[in-house]
Backbone as numpy.savetxt, mean C-alpha at the origin, in Angstrom:
# Nx Ny Nz CAx CAy CAz Cx Cy Cz
-14.15 9.05 20.57 -13.01 8.28 20.08 -13.47 7.06 19.26
-12.79 6.78 18.21 -13.05 5.75 17.33 -12.81 4.35 18.07
-13.76 3.40 17.86 -13.60 2.19 18.66 -12.94 1.06 17.77
-13.23 1.07 16.51 -12.71 -0.04 15.66 -12.12 0.56 14.41
-11.28 -0.20 13.71 -10.69 0.19 12.45 -9.45 0.93 12.65
-8.98 1.62 11.68 -7.75 2.33 11.66 -7.87 3.57 12.58
-6.96 3.76 13.45 -6.99 4.85 14.42 -6.27 6.09 13.83
-5.32 5.82 12.97 -4.64 7.00 12.35 -5.57 7.87 11.57
-5.81 9.07 12.06 -6.81 9.88 11.43 -6.56 10.31 9.99
-5.30 10.39 9.59 -4.97 10.69 8.23 -5.39 9.58 7.30
-5.01 8.33 7.66 -5.36 7.18 6.84 -6.84 7.00 6.80
-7.53 7.14 7.98 -8.97 6.98 7.99 -9.70 7.97 7.07
-9.13 9.17 7.06 -9.78 10.25 6.23 -9.55 9.84 4.74
-8.40 9.49 4.35 -8.16 9.07 2.94 -9.06 7.95 2.52
-9.13 6.89 3.34 -10.08 5.76 2.98 -11.47 6.16 2.91
-11.93 7.08 3.77 -13.30 7.53 3.73 -13.64 8.36 2.41
-12.63 8.98 1.87 -12.79 9.80 0.67 -12.56 9.05 -0.63
-12.14 7.84 -0.59 -11.84 7.04 -1.86 -13.10 6.79 -2.62
-13.03 6.89 -3.92 -14.07 6.47 -4.85 -13.55 5.21 -5.59
-14.50 4.69 -6.38 -14.25 3.47 -7.13 -13.04 3.82 -8.13
-12.09 2.98 -8.17 -10.83 3.00 -8.99 -9.80 3.94 -8.41
-10.05 4.75 -7.41 -8.94 5.51 -6.84 -7.91 4.68 -6.31
-6.67 5.15 -6.21 -5.57 4.19 -5.74 -4.85 4.90 -4.57
-4.33 3.97 -3.70 -3.42 4.35 -2.65 -2.18 3.42 -2.69
-1.09 3.85 -2.12 0.14 3.09 -2.16 0.57 2.82 -0.70
0.96 1.63 -0.41 1.65 1.30 0.90 3.06 0.90 0.47
4.06 1.62 1.04 5.38 1.36 0.54 6.43 1.26 1.72
7.60 0.72 1.31 8.62 0.54 2.24 9.30 1.96 2.35
10.28 2.05 3.31 10.84 3.32 3.65 11.72 3.84 2.57
12.02 3.06 1.46 12.87 3.52 0.42 12.21 3.95 -0.84
10.86 3.72 -0.90 10.11 4.10 -2.04 10.11 5.59 -2.28
10.53 6.03 -3.46 10.47 7.49 -3.73 9.04 8.01 -3.68
8.83 9.26 -3.15 7.53 9.85 -3.02 7.48 10.99 -3.99
6.59 10.86 -5.04 6.42 11.93 -5.98 6.01 13.29 -5.31
6.50 14.37 -5.84 6.25 15.68 -5.27 4.76 15.98 -5.14
3.95 15.47 -6.05 2.55 15.85 -6.07 1.64 14.89 -5.35
2.24 13.90 -4.72 1.41 12.92 -3.94 1.65 13.07 -2.41
0.51 13.09 -1.74 0.55 13.21 -0.26 1.22 11.98 0.32
1.99 12.15 1.39 2.61 11.06 2.00 2.15 11.08 3.52
1.73 9.90 3.95 1.50 9.73 5.41 2.64 8.82 5.89
3.57 9.45 6.64 4.72 8.64 6.98 4.58 8.04 8.41
4.51 6.72 8.42 4.33 6.07 9.69 5.65 5.46 10.22
6.73 5.65 9.47 7.97 4.99 9.87 8.47 5.55 11.19
8.88 4.60 12.09 9.45 4.97 13.40 10.87 4.63 13.53
11.22 3.45 13.06 12.62 2.99 12.98 12.60 1.83 11.97
13.85 1.32 11.68 13.99 0.26 10.72 13.04 -0.84 11.06
12.16 -1.24 10.09 11.19 -2.31 10.28 9.91 -2.04 10.99
9.77 -0.85 11.51 8.57 -0.53 12.32 7.88 0.70 11.82
6.56 0.66 11.48 5.79 -0.55 11.36 6.13 -1.29 10.06
5.87 -2.63 10.05 6.15 -3.40 8.89 5.13 -3.17 7.82
5.56 -3.46 6.55 4.71 -3.38 5.42 3.47 -4.31 5.60
3.70 -5.54 6.02 2.58 -6.40 6.15 1.58 -6.09 7.23
2.10 -5.50 8.34 1.19 -5.04 9.36 0.27 -3.94 8.88
0.87 -2.98 8.19 0.12 -1.82 7.64 -0.85 -2.33 6.60
-0.39 -3.18 5.73 -1.23 -3.71 4.68 -2.45 -4.42 5.28
-2.33 -5.25 6.29 -3.39 -6.00 6.89 -4.40 -5.00 7.48
-4.02 -3.97 8.16 -4.97 -3.08 8.75 -5.70 -2.23 7.68
-4.97 -1.80 6.64 -5.65 -1.09 5.58 -6.71 -1.99 4.91
-6.34 -3.24 4.65 -7.27 -4.18 3.97 -8.46 -4.50 4.82
-8.37 -4.41 6.16 -9.52 -4.56 6.97 -10.57 -3.39 6.80
-10.10 -2.20 6.36 -10.96 -1.06 6.23 -11.30 -0.67 4.75
-10.56 -1.28 3.85 -10.75 -0.82 2.43 -11.18 -1.90 1.48
-12.13 -1.58 0.67 -12.62 -2.52 -0.34 -11.67 -2.42 -1.53
-10.95 -3.49 -1.83 -9.88 -3.49 -2.83 -10.41 -4.31 -4.03
-10.30 -3.71 -5.14 -10.71 -4.38 -6.47 -9.58 -5.04 -7.11
-8.33 -4.42 -7.04 -7.16 -5.03 -7.61 -5.93 -4.34 -7.05
-4.82 -4.83 -7.41 -3.50 -4.28 -6.88 -2.46 -4.38 -7.93
-1.36 -3.58 -7.74 -0.19 -3.62 -8.55 1.00 -3.82 -7.66
1.93 -4.62 -8.01 3.25 -4.80 -7.32 4.29 -4.86 -8.33
5.53 -4.63 -7.83 6.66 -4.85 -8.76 6.97 -6.33 -8.96
7.26 -6.64 -10.17 7.68 -8.03 -10.62 8.79 -8.59 -9.82
9.71 -7.66 -9.38 10.92 -8.04 -8.66 10.67 -8.59 -7.24
9.50 -8.37 -6.72 9.13 -8.90 -5.41 9.15 -10.41 -5.36
8.85 -10.97 -6.57 8.75 -12.50 -6.67 10.11 -13.13 -6.32
11.13 -12.53 -6.81 12.49 -13.21 -6.63 13.28 -12.56 -5.48
12.86 -11.36 -5.01 13.71 -10.68 -4.06 13.08 -10.60 -2.64
11.81 -10.95 -2.48 11.14 -10.87 -1.14 10.11 -11.98 -1.04
10.55 -13.13 -0.78 9.69 -14.36 -0.77 8.59 -14.15 0.25
8.98 -13.66 1.49 7.96 -13.50 2.51 6.79 -12.61 2.13
7.16 -11.41 1.57 6.07 -10.51 1.22 5.26 -11.12 -0.02
5.99 -11.68 -0.96 5.31 -12.20 -2.15 4.29 -13.34 -1.72
4.72 -14.20 -0.81 3.88 -15.27 -0.38 2.63 -14.78 0.35
2.77 -13.73 1.12 1.68 -13.08 1.82 0.67 -12.41 0.82
1.20 -11.77 -0.19 0.46 -11.15 -1.22 -0.47 -12.12 -1.95
0.16 -13.25 -2.22 -0.61 -14.25 -2.94 -1.77 -14.89 -2.25
-1.91 -14.60 -0.96 -3.02 -15.13 -0.14 -4.30 -14.39 -0.30
-4.21 -13.15 -0.91 -5.35 -12.27 -1.10 -6.20 -12.69 -2.28
-7.48 -12.39 -2.28 -8.37 -12.81 -3.28 -8.47 -11.87 -4.50
-8.01 -10.61 -4.30 -8.07 -9.72 -5.40 -6.95 -9.97 -6.35
-7.14 -9.65 -7.65 -6.08 -9.84 -8.70 -4.92 -8.89 -8.42
-3.69 -9.36 -8.66 -2.51 -8.57 -8.60 -1.84 -8.55 -9.94
-1.57 -7.34 -10.45 -0.81 -7.14 -11.75 0.65 -6.95 -11.26
1.51 -7.56 -11.94 2.96 -7.29 -11.71 3.59 -6.60 -12.93
4.46 -5.67 -12.56 5.17 -4.82 -13.63 6.55 -4.50 -13.02
7.33 -3.97 -13.96 8.76 -3.63 -13.49 8.68 -2.58 -12.34
9.73 -2.60 -11.56 9.70 -1.61 -10.42 9.78 -0.18 -10.98
10.46 0.03 -12.06 10.54 1.37 -12.65 9.13 1.84 -13.05
8.33 0.96 -13.75 7.03 1.36 -14.14 6.12 1.51 -12.88
6.33 0.65 -11.87 5.49 0.77 -10.70 5.71 2.17 -10.03
6.97 2.63 -9.97 7.20 3.92 -9.38 6.46 5.02 -10.22
6.39 4.89 -11.50 5.64 5.88 -12.27 4.17 5.79 -11.99
3.65 4.65 -11.71 2.25 4.49 -11.42 1.91 5.17 -10.09
2.83 5.27 -9.19 2.53 5.92 -7.84 2.20 7.32 -7.97
2.56 7.97 -9.15 2.25 9.38 -9.30 0.71 9.59 -9.40
-0.02 8.64 -9.64 -1.47 8.83 -9.71 -2.26 8.57 -8.46
-1.52 8.12 -7.42 -2.11 7.73 -6.19 -2.69 8.94 -5.39
-3.72 8.69 -4.63 -4.25 9.72 -3.73 -3.32 9.99 -2.52
-2.58 8.91 -2.16 -1.72 8.96 -0.97 -0.74 7.86 -1.09
0.47 8.08 -0.46 1.47 6.97 -0.18 1.66 6.88 1.28
1.38 5.69 1.82 1.54 5.42 3.23 2.94 4.78 3.34
3.87 5.47 3.99 5.23 5.04 4.14 5.37 4.30 5.43
5.89 3.07 5.29 6.13 2.23 6.51 7.64 2.29 6.90
7.92 1.56 7.88 9.33 1.46 8.28 9.99 0.22 7.63
9.29 -0.45 6.73 9.81 -1.67 6.07 11.14 -1.50 5.38
12.09 -2.44 5.61 13.42 -2.34 5.06 13.73 -3.56 4.22
12.76 -4.32 3.72 13.03 -5.39 2.79 12.68 -4.95 1.41
13.34 -5.54 0.35 13.15 -5.07 -1.02 11.74 -5.26 -1.56
11.35 -4.22 -2.32 10.12 -4.35 -3.08 8.84 -4.64 -2.29
8.79 -4.14 -1.04 7.65 -4.22 -0.18 6.77 -3.04 -0.48
6.12 -3.07 -1.65 5.29 -1.91 -1.99 4.11 -2.51 -2.74
2.94 -1.77 -2.62 1.72 -2.13 -3.34 0.92 -0.99 -3.64
0.32 -0.96 -4.81 -0.77 0.07 -5.11 -2.06 -0.70 -5.06
-2.97 -0.19 -4.23 -4.35 -0.71 -4.06 -5.35 0.07 -4.78
-6.16 -0.57 -5.59 -7.24 0.11 -6.33 -8.55 -0.10 -5.56
-9.27 0.96 -5.30 -10.50 0.89 -4.54 -11.56 0.24 -5.37
-12.29 -0.66 -4.71 -13.48 -1.22 -5.26 -14.75 -0.55 -4.72
-15.91 -1.20 -4.92 -17.13 -0.70 -4.39 -17.71 -1.75 -3.46
-18.52 -1.30 -2.49 -19.08 -2.22 -1.51 -20.47 -2.70 -1.87
-20.92 -2.44 -3.05 -22.22 -2.91 -3.53 -22.13 -3.58 -4.84
């Protein structure tokens, strides 16, 4: 049994297979899932697990080079936006419509139980050397 890190075997597998510049998405429960993108659905009930809890655990295991978020998070979800700004990797902001198109290139979308607006992020893998 795994002692540290992400216990969810599906997420652990995806992270282990990522290469430089590959992307994953962590999204709220309302984010549309493109037909061609794998979805790991963690949602249990409204708000559980939260976007920020899942993001924190993924960031503990993933080397992130950059991220993309919807511009709308700045005005519509102050809590999530302020937490995102604490990270050291650069974040590009774009319209939510364009963000949804970008999710089509992701290796996986991790669906949370989050029910606040625009609590979504695309994480681009970096390298550890």
